[in-house]
Each structure stands twice: as C-alpha cells, then as structure tokens.
C-alpha beads as a LAMMPS data file, in Angstrom:
LAMMPS data file: protein, C-alpha beads

266 atoms
265 bonds

1 atom types
1 bond types

-500.0 500.0 xlo xhi
-500.0 500.0 ylo yhi
-500.0 500.0 zlo zhi

Masses

1 110.0

Atoms # bond

1 1 1 -275.756 -248.667 50.894
2 1 1 -277.373 -249.739 54.638
3 1 1 -280.607 -249.711 54.825
4 1 1 -282.311 -248.304 57.963
5 1 1 -283.569 -250.845 60.817
6 1 1 -287.601 -250.596 61.033
7 1 1 -288.575 -253.597 63.014
8 1 1 -292.081 -254.199 61.142
9 1 1 -292.159 -258.428 62.401
10 1 1 -295.681 -256.984 64.247
11 1 1 -296.877 -256.445 60.829
12 1 1 -299.045 -257.961 58.137
13 1 1 -299.177 -255.403 55.186
14 1 1 -301.762 -255.802 52.717
15 1 1 -300.880 -253.987 49.576
16 1 1 -302.559 -252.647 46.404
17 1 1 -300.768 -251.801 43.248
18 1 1 -297.503 -253.295 44.566
19 1 1 -296.141 -254.247 41.266
20 1 1 -295.253 -250.779 40.188
21 1 1 -291.724 -249.325 41.039
22 1 1 -292.753 -248.107 44.583
23 1 1 -295.135 -250.676 45.589
24 1 1 -292.505 -253.232 44.364
25 1 1 -289.765 -251.379 46.537
26 1 1 -292.387 -251.352 49.680
27 1 1 -292.501 -255.157 49.316
28 1 1 -288.958 -255.665 49.590
29 1 1 -288.141 -253.961 52.137
30 1 1 -291.103 -254.622 54.497
31 1 1 -290.383 -258.437 54.335
32 1 1 -286.561 -257.497 54.832
33 1 1 -287.643 -255.692 58.170
34 1 1 -289.486 -258.709 59.220
35 1 1 -293.415 -258.237 57.750
36 1 1 -295.244 -260.410 56.437
37 1 1 -296.564 -258.919 53.185
38 1 1 -299.455 -259.267 50.986
39 1 1 -299.399 -258.088 47.337
40 1 1 -302.098 -257.026 45.047
41 1 1 -302.034 -256.142 41.568
42 1 1 -303.925 -256.613 38.071
43 1 1 -303.048 -259.574 36.089
44 1 1 -300.074 -258.887 33.775
45 1 1 -296.324 -258.815 33.620
46 1 1 -296.108 -256.699 36.706
47 1 1 -297.784 -259.086 38.673
48 1 1 -295.854 -262.209 37.331
49 1 1 -292.691 -260.396 38.066
50 1 1 -293.440 -259.736 41.544
51 1 1 -294.549 -263.483 42.483
52 1 1 -291.749 -264.429 40.580
53 1 1 -289.250 -262.461 42.541
54 1 1 -290.610 -263.474 46.144
55 1 1 -291.036 -267.202 45.083
56 1 1 -290.781 -269.537 48.182
57 1 1 -290.954 -266.851 50.630
58 1 1 -293.365 -268.055 53.185
59 1 1 -293.891 -264.381 54.464
60 1 1 -295.313 -263.238 51.232
61 1 1 -298.904 -263.695 49.541
62 1 1 -300.032 -262.458 46.592
63 1 1 -303.645 -262.014 44.954
64 1 1 -304.987 -260.713 41.782
65 1 1 -307.157 -257.446 42.282
66 1 1 -308.904 -254.895 40.435
67 1 1 -309.035 -252.161 42.944
68 1 1 -311.874 -250.385 40.254
69 1 1 -314.105 -253.625 40.834
70 1 1 -316.839 -253.069 43.389
71 1 1 -317.072 -256.910 43.538
72 1 1 -313.224 -258.115 43.686
73 1 1 -312.946 -255.313 46.561
74 1 1 -315.917 -256.166 49.061
75 1 1 -314.258 -260.065 48.879
76 1 1 -310.029 -259.485 49.376
77 1 1 -310.553 -259.298 53.024
78 1 1 -312.651 -262.548 53.265
79 1 1 -309.719 -263.962 51.368
80 1 1 -307.313 -262.794 52.989
81 1 1 -308.378 -263.528 56.857
82 1 1 -309.845 -267.352 55.280
83 1 1 -306.520 -268.101 54.250
84 1 1 -305.040 -267.383 57.784
85 1 1 -303.355 -264.414 57.177
86 1 1 -304.618 -261.217 59.350
87 1 1 -303.504 -257.867 58.364
88 1 1 -303.292 -255.072 60.539
89 1 1 -301.809 -252.545 57.781
90 1 1 -302.951 -251.409 54.690
91 1 1 -301.512 -249.356 51.296
92 1 1 -303.860 -248.028 49.336
93 1 1 -300.732 -247.528 46.873
94 1 1 -302.979 -248.732 43.522
95 1 1 -303.159 -245.259 41.000
96 1 1 -303.220 -244.339 37.285
97 1 1 -300.462 -242.358 37.017
98 1 1 -298.711 -240.638 34.059
99 1 1 -296.448 -243.273 33.853
100 1 1 -298.684 -246.039 33.909
101 1 1 -300.751 -244.409 30.555
102 1 1 -297.477 -244.033 28.518
103 1 1 -296.554 -247.011 29.232
104 1 1 -299.882 -248.395 27.855
105 1 1 -299.400 -246.038 24.932
106 1 1 -302.646 -243.671 26.176
107 1 1 -302.772 -240.145 24.597
108 1 1 -302.602 -236.922 26.940
109 1 1 -304.870 -234.500 25.906
110 1 1 -305.239 -231.137 26.087
111 1 1 -307.000 -230.031 29.109
112 1 1 -310.568 -229.520 26.909
113 1 1 -310.360 -232.506 24.884
114 1 1 -310.632 -234.800 28.144
115 1 1 -313.302 -237.406 27.770
116 1 1 -315.637 -237.781 30.818
117 1 1 -314.875 -241.401 30.700
118 1 1 -311.242 -240.566 31.184
119 1 1 -311.602 -238.568 33.887
120 1 1 -314.027 -240.937 35.708
121 1 1 -311.419 -243.998 35.138
122 1 1 -308.854 -241.979 36.646
123 1 1 -310.996 -241.148 39.357
124 1 1 -312.379 -244.549 39.903
125 1 1 -309.017 -246.117 40.494
126 1 1 -307.466 -243.066 42.142
127 1 1 -310.134 -242.052 45.027
128 1 1 -313.080 -244.172 44.514
129 1 1 -311.027 -247.184 45.065
130 1 1 -309.094 -245.876 47.951
131 1 1 -312.526 -245.590 49.620
132 1 1 -313.579 -248.955 48.444
133 1 1 -310.334 -251.086 50.294
134 1 1 -311.161 -248.597 53.653
135 1 1 -315.037 -249.180 53.643
136 1 1 -314.026 -252.418 53.045
137 1 1 -311.814 -252.417 56.121
138 1 1 -313.857 -250.643 58.179
139 1 1 -316.359 -253.679 57.701
140 1 1 -313.926 -256.405 57.944
141 1 1 -311.405 -255.122 60.098
142 1 1 -311.605 -252.046 61.861
143 1 1 -312.667 -252.525 65.828
144 1 1 -311.607 -256.198 66.068
145 1 1 -307.735 -255.402 66.429
146 1 1 -305.340 -252.485 65.955
147 1 1 -304.626 -251.344 62.513
148 1 1 -303.410 -248.786 60.281
149 1 1 -304.490 -247.288 56.594
150 1 1 -301.829 -245.112 54.748
151 1 1 -302.896 -243.574 51.768
152 1 1 -300.447 -242.683 49.117
153 1 1 -300.982 -239.202 47.275
154 1 1 -298.426 -237.167 45.790
155 1 1 -296.459 -234.063 45.458
156 1 1 -299.204 -232.767 43.219
157 1 1 -302.302 -233.093 46.127
158 1 1 -301.773 -229.306 47.243
159 1 1 -299.775 -228.246 44.869
160 1 1 -300.400 -227.351 41.429
161 1 1 -298.506 -228.752 38.740
162 1 1 -295.521 -227.009 37.074
163 1 1 -296.807 -227.579 33.365
164 1 1 -293.376 -226.572 31.878
165 1 1 -291.226 -229.639 32.926
166 1 1 -293.562 -231.664 30.750
167 1 1 -292.939 -229.663 27.631
168 1 1 -291.935 -231.963 24.821
169 1 1 -291.840 -235.339 27.413
170 1 1 -293.482 -238.100 26.419
171 1 1 -295.897 -238.192 29.542
172 1 1 -297.741 -235.385 30.776
173 1 1 -299.422 -234.250 34.283
174 1 1 -302.696 -234.805 33.862
175 1 1 -305.860 -232.833 35.782
176 1 1 -307.673 -236.118 37.317
177 1 1 -304.121 -237.519 38.283
178 1 1 -303.642 -234.417 40.692
179 1 1 -307.483 -233.601 42.165
180 1 1 -307.920 -237.640 42.944
181 1 1 -304.882 -237.308 45.067
182 1 1 -306.093 -234.195 47.186
183 1 1 -309.162 -236.277 47.612
184 1 1 -306.993 -239.092 48.785
185 1 1 -305.686 -236.558 51.717
186 1 1 -309.333 -235.567 52.059
187 1 1 -310.577 -239.338 52.429
188 1 1 -307.422 -239.583 55.032
189 1 1 -308.378 -236.930 58.092
190 1 1 -312.209 -237.786 57.771
191 1 1 -311.643 -240.999 58.259
192 1 1 -308.533 -240.583 61.183
193 1 1 -311.489 -239.203 63.070
194 1 1 -314.078 -241.576 62.377
195 1 1 -312.167 -244.536 62.945
196 1 1 -309.840 -242.923 66.443
197 1 1 -312.110 -244.798 69.072
198 1 1 -311.473 -247.749 67.234
199 1 1 -308.231 -248.221 67.571
200 1 1 -307.312 -247.424 63.950
201 1 1 -304.988 -244.568 62.394
202 1 1 -305.051 -243.134 58.868
203 1 1 -301.886 -240.899 57.318
204 1 1 -301.147 -240.414 53.681
205 1 1 -297.649 -239.876 52.707
206 1 1 -296.932 -237.789 49.483
207 1 1 -294.388 -239.108 47.781
208 1 1 -292.291 -236.259 45.732
209 1 1 -291.198 -236.682 41.898
210 1 1 -289.619 -240.766 41.763
211 1 1 -286.755 -241.376 39.917
212 1 1 -287.695 -244.526 37.157
213 1 1 -285.386 -244.451 33.913
214 1 1 -286.343 -240.487 33.203
215 1 1 -284.771 -238.682 30.822
216 1 1 -281.443 -236.637 31.755
217 1 1 -283.439 -233.467 31.039
218 1 1 -286.563 -234.361 32.813
219 1 1 -284.247 -234.838 35.632
220 1 1 -282.648 -231.533 35.434
221 1 1 -286.092 -229.566 34.703
222 1 1 -287.582 -231.501 38.155
223 1 1 -284.125 -231.033 40.018
224 1 1 -284.728 -227.035 40.017
225 1 1 -287.605 -227.149 41.816
226 1 1 -286.804 -228.909 44.563
227 1 1 -284.490 -228.029 47.460
228 1 1 -282.661 -231.550 47.764
229 1 1 -281.714 -230.767 43.667
230 1 1 -282.770 -234.229 42.635
231 1 1 -285.217 -236.683 42.181
232 1 1 -286.031 -239.474 44.694
233 1 1 -284.783 -242.590 44.882
234 1 1 -287.638 -245.333 45.535
235 1 1 -285.990 -246.772 48.715
236 1 1 -286.008 -243.345 49.845
237 1 1 -290.226 -242.832 49.876
238 1 1 -289.979 -246.448 50.965
239 1 1 -288.148 -245.277 54.307
240 1 1 -290.751 -243.246 55.085
241 1 1 -293.511 -245.572 54.157
242 1 1 -292.046 -248.396 56.515
243 1 1 -292.381 -245.596 59.562
244 1 1 -296.113 -245.029 59.049
245 1 1 -296.123 -248.742 58.938
246 1 1 -294.362 -249.468 62.188
247 1 1 -295.325 -248.919 65.848
248 1 1 -293.111 -246.156 66.345
249 1 1 -295.858 -244.591 64.031
250 1 1 -298.287 -245.045 66.586
251 1 1 -299.370 -241.646 67.773
252 1 1 -299.408 -240.234 64.378
253 1 1 -302.828 -239.714 62.880
254 1 1 -304.327 -237.630 60.426
255 1 1 -301.179 -236.185 58.500
256 1 1 -299.849 -235.951 55.488
257 1 1 -296.177 -236.965 55.332
258 1 1 -294.305 -234.859 52.657
259 1 1 -291.295 -237.079 50.968
260 1 1 -290.587 -234.409 48.246
261 1 1 -286.733 -233.401 48.599
262 1 1 -288.172 -229.934 50.131
263 1 1 -290.686 -229.338 46.661
264 1 1 -293.795 -228.490 48.819
265 1 1 -291.879 -225.818 51.148
266 1 1 -290.631 -223.689 48.863

Bonds

1 1 1 2
2 1 2 3
3 1 3 4
4 1 4 5
5 1 5 6
6 1 6 7
7 1 7 8
8 1 8 9
9 1 9 10
10 1 10 11
11 1 11 12
12 1 12 13
13 1 13 14
14 1 14 15
15 1 15 16
16 1 16 17
17 1 17 18
18 1 18 19
19 1 19 20
20 1 20 21
21 1 21 22
22 1 22 23
23 1 23 24
24 1 24 25
25 1 25 26
26 1 26 27
27 1 27 28
28 1 28 29
29 1 29 30
30 1 30 31
31 1 31 32
32 1 32 33
33 1 33 34
34 1 34 35
35 1 35 36
36 1 36 37
37 1 37 38
38 1 38 39
39 1 39 40
40 1 40 41
41 1 41 42
42 1 42 43
43 1 43 44
44 1 44 45
45 1 45 46
46 1 46 47
47 1 47 48
48 1 48 49
49 1 49 50
50 1 50 51
51 1 51 52
52 1 52 53
53 1 53 54
54 1 54 55
55 1 55 56
56 1 56 57
57 1 57 58
58 1 58 59
59 1 59 60
60 1 60 61
61 1 61 62
62 1 62 63
63 1 63 64
64 1 64 65
65 1 65 66
66 1 66 67
67 1 67 68
68 1 68 69
69 1 69 70
70 1 70 71
71 1 71 72
72 1 72 73
73 1 73 74
74 1 74 75
75 1 75 76
76 1 76 77
77 1 77 78
78 1 78 79
79 1 79 80
80 1 80 81
81 1 81 82
82 1 82 83
83 1 83 84
84 1 84 85
85 1 85 86
86 1 86 87
87 1 87 88
88 1 88 89
89 1 89 90
90 1 90 91
91 1 91 92
92 1 92 93
93 1 93 94
94 1 94 95
95 1 95 96
96 1 96 97
97 1 97 98
98 1 98 99
99 1 99 100
100 1 100 101
101 1 101 102
102 1 102 103
103 1 103 104
104 1 104 105
105 1 105 106
106 1 106 107
107 1 107 108
108 1 108 109
109 1 109 110
110 1 110 111
111 1 111 112
112 1 112 113
113 1 113 114
114 1 114 115
115 1 115 116
116 1 116 117
117 1 117 118
118 1 118 119
119 1 119 120
120 1 120 121
121 1 121 122
122 1 122 123
123 1 123 124
124 1 124 125
125 1 125 126
126 1 126 127
127 1 127 128
128 1 128 129
129 1 129 130
130 1 130 131
131 1 131 132
132 1 132 133
133 1 133 134
134 1 134 135
135 1 135 136
136 1 136 137
137 1 137 138
138 1 138 139
139 1 139 140
140 1 140 141
141 1 141 142
142 1 142 143
143 1 143 144
144 1 144 145
145 1 145 146
146 1 146 147
147 1 147 148
148 1 148 149
149 1 149 150
150 1 150 151
151 1 151 152
152 1 152 153
153 1 153 154
154 1 154 155
155 1 155 156
156 1 156 157
157 1 157 158
158 1 158 159
159 1 159 160
160 1 160 161
161 1 161 162
162 1 162 163
163 1 163 164
164 1 164 165
165 1 165 166
166 1 166 167
167 1 167 168
168 1 168 169
169 1 169 170
170 1 170 171
171 1 171 172
172 1 172 173
173 1 173 174
174 1 174 175
175 1 175 176
176 1 176 177
177 1 177 178
178 1 178 179
179 1 179 180
180 1 180 181
181 1 181 182
182 1 182 183
183 1 183 184
184 1 184 185
185 1 185 186
186 1 186 187
187 1 187 188
188 1 188 189
189 1 189 190
190 1 190 191
191 1 191 192
192 1 192 193
193 1 193 194
194 1 194 195
195 1 195 196
196 1 196 197
197 1 197 198
198 1 198 199
199 1 199 200
200 1 200 201
201 1 201 202
202 1 202 203
203 1 203 204
204 1 204 205
205 1 205 206
206 1 206 207
207 1 207 208
208 1 208 209
209 1 209 210
210 1 210 211
211 1 211 212
212 1 212 213
213 1 213 214
214 1 214 215
215 1 215 216
216 1 216 217
217 1 217 218
218 1 218 219
219 1 219 220
220 1 220 221
221 1 221 222
222 1 222 223
223 1 223 224
224 1 224 225
225 1 225 226
226 1 226 227
227 1 227 228
228 1 228 229
229 1 229 230
230 1 230 231
231 1 231 232
232 1 232 233
233 1 233 234
234 1 234 235
235 1 235 236
236 1 236 237
237 1 237 238
238 1 238 239
239 1 239 240
240 1 240 241
241 1 241 242
242 1 242 243
243 1 243 244
244 1 244 245
245 1 245 246
246 1 246 247
247 1 247 248
248 1 248 249
249 1 249 250
250 1 250 251
251 1 251 252
252 1 252 253
253 1 253 254
254 1 254 255
255 1 255 256
256 1 256 257
257 1 257 258
258 1 258 259
259 1 259 260
260 1 260 261
261 1 261 262
262 1 262 263
263 1 263 264
264 1 264 265
265 1 265 266
C-alpha cells in the first residue's frame, strides 16, 4: 500500500496514549512523514513495545505519563521543553475504552450497577485529562508560538450506541465512554475560540469502528451500520490525523472531523 504523502517536517508532535493501536499508528506514520514525535503512555508492555520499535530513531522520544495524575501532567511540558524539544502539535489521545477494560479483565456491569468510582475513573482519564493537558498547554505553550491541539473523540461522541451489536461479545459500549467523548468535543469548541487570537487551532477527530483483531461476527454487525460496509484500518484514521496535524489544516479550527466510513451520516 502506498501511503499518502504529508510533510510534517516542521512539526514536533506530542501524543498521549501512544502505545495503543491508533496511538502507535500515529507515531509510525508521523515519523515517516518527517515529524519529531514525543510518545507517552503508562509504563508497561505497550510502552515498552513502542520504545523498542523506535529505539535509535533520533526523531523519537518517550516519556512515562499517567494523564490522570495532575502533578505528572503539570510537569510534562517542562520536561519536554527542558530536553530541547518544542512541541507545536498535541494529540489528546489517551482514553479508557471497552477493549482496554476487556484486556485488563474488567467486568461490564449493567447501567444500574455502574459504580460512581468506575464512572469517575473513566471521566478522569477521558475528559479531565484532556482538560489538564490543554490547561498545561495554555500555561507553557499557547501564545509563545503557533500550535495545534487535536482532541480524539469517537463515533459515539454525538451518536447513540447500538447496544445490540455487543450482545454476546467480550466487551461492551459503556455509558461513561460516550459521555466523556461528547465532552471532549465541547472542550474543543470552547478552546478554539479562547485560543484563536493567540495563534492556536483546536479540532476534534472522531474515529469510527477501528479493526483490532475483532471477530468476524462483530465485524459483520458493525459493518451493517456503516456506509462503507466495514471497520476502519488504523492507517485510515491516521490519514486524517496527519492532515489535522499538518500546516495544510491551518485554517481549520473548532471542527469535528468524522472518520467513520459514513456511520454518522445515516
């Protein structure tokens, strides 16, 4: 497959949650497009694999980061800037997802049985953390040089979940996920106006259903809801992300870009 050519040679890109299926794809594609890329994630197997993949690449750096920890977030740009890297694109990508919970062996209780602590844990990572990253950008970056923030939402940010497709599956769509992702776009439109005079743009990307070794039955169920008739390949989401991170998107701000194969257009 020939990948679209996007020049990111003027971009230094900081990505949260960069060890997952989409995050690692963004890292790979952005490095190939000439960017300097700063990955971050929780310590563990995903972070180790990402670092091993790009070991020795002078355009890649990695920082352990728990985005739900306020003290760690408050120090992250000081660390990066202190190491001589100047991020001018930030991707708020880290999130608690159904697949992440499944991989950790977590249950998916009925709505009536969801605990406040589980709800708040998801909100902390999926919505409060993007706020904290953006707040730290405001303190350390915005207004000092032109920059871009891309918040990652979901096809379920502004669309209801089709609960029937999850019946009998080892993971579910859960309420806090969709609610938090809707809030992420609220943060985008608020910040876009607030930062406009300071030379910063803010947009949301809303990925559709992304294939990640799903069963044939789940692919069939999801495909019936999508105009394109199938789940997305990670690189197809990355195509749009690279554009939003590039100079070519400089006149776009306050927008949600749906990359969902037509799911949201039915």
